[in-house]
N, C-alpha and C positions, 0 to 999 in steps of 0.2 A: 504494500500500500504506500503510495507516494504522498508526501506532505503537500497539502493544498497551498497554492501561492498565497491565499488569504491569511495563512497561519504562520508563514515563515517569519521568524524573528519576534513573534508575539511573546511578551513576558509571561512566564508560567506555562507555556505550551509544552506538552509531552506527547510524543507520537506513540501512544499506548492504547490498549483496549480498556473496556469498562472495568474488568477485574484488576488489571494492572494499575489503573488509576486509583481504585479503592485501596489497593495495597500501599501505594505511594502516600496517600493522604491519611491513612490509618493512624500513624504516630501523632498526628496533629488534631485528632478529634476533640480534645479538651480545650482547644484554643481557637476561638472564633476568628474568622477572617482569613484563615489560610485557604489558599485556592490553587487549582491548576486547571488547565484547559486540555481537552483531549478531542480527537476527531470523532465524527459521528458517521454511521453508515446509513442513517435515515435520509431519504430524499428531501432536499430543501433545507436541511440542517447543516450548517457549516461546522460547528463544533459544540461541545458541551462544556459549560463552566461547572466544575465541582468545587463547592465551597463549604467550609465548616461553619455551621450556624447552630448555636445553642447545643453544642457538643454532639451534633450529628451531621451527616453529609447530605447536602442538598445539591440538586443538579438543575441547571438552567440551560435551555437550548438557545443557541445563537443562530438566527436565520439570516438569509440574504435576500433582499427584495430583487426579483428578476428584472424589474423595470428600471429601478434607480441604481442598483448595485450597492445599496447601503445595507448595513448590518443592524440587527435589532434583537432584543429579547421580546417575548410575547407582549404586544401592545406598548412597547417602549418607543421613545423617539429614535430615529435612525442615525447611524454614525457612518462616516466615510470609510472607516477601517475597524477591524476587530480590536487593534491596539487602542484606538480612541474610545471604543466601547468599554474596554477594561479600565482605562484611565478614568473615565467618567464614574464608573461604579466603585472605584477606589475612594471617591469623595462623596458619592451619593448612594443611598441604600437601594438595592435591587427591590427588596420588600421593605417598605417603610416600617410596618409593625414590628418586624424582627430586627430592623437595623442591619440588614445583610450588606456588608461592605467587603470589597476585595482588597484586603489589607496586606497580606503577606504571600507573595507567589512562592510556590514550591518549585524551585529551579531544577532543571535537568542537570544531571551529573555530567561533567565533561570527561570524555574518555581519552 
């Protein structure tokens, strides 16, 4: 599976499957705001943001509008890049009630 151009260089991106992403984030489950992005096999979904919220893992789908080419979470404002979407949600909650912020990216290990 090739890395999508949309995701190259995005902070916290890991080219892993769902189970591998869960294993990577497991050590951080007690610390809200840790996150990573992983690819999605679903049509129309660019990637999944996995973030620790209230000591559990939450997943948010990032989609791309076919007409505008912009990225969004369900019913969110559109962004010109996935990185700009991530940057926005580092300062603004994804879910206001839970104060879900993308605070600490889990970085890929350099080999």
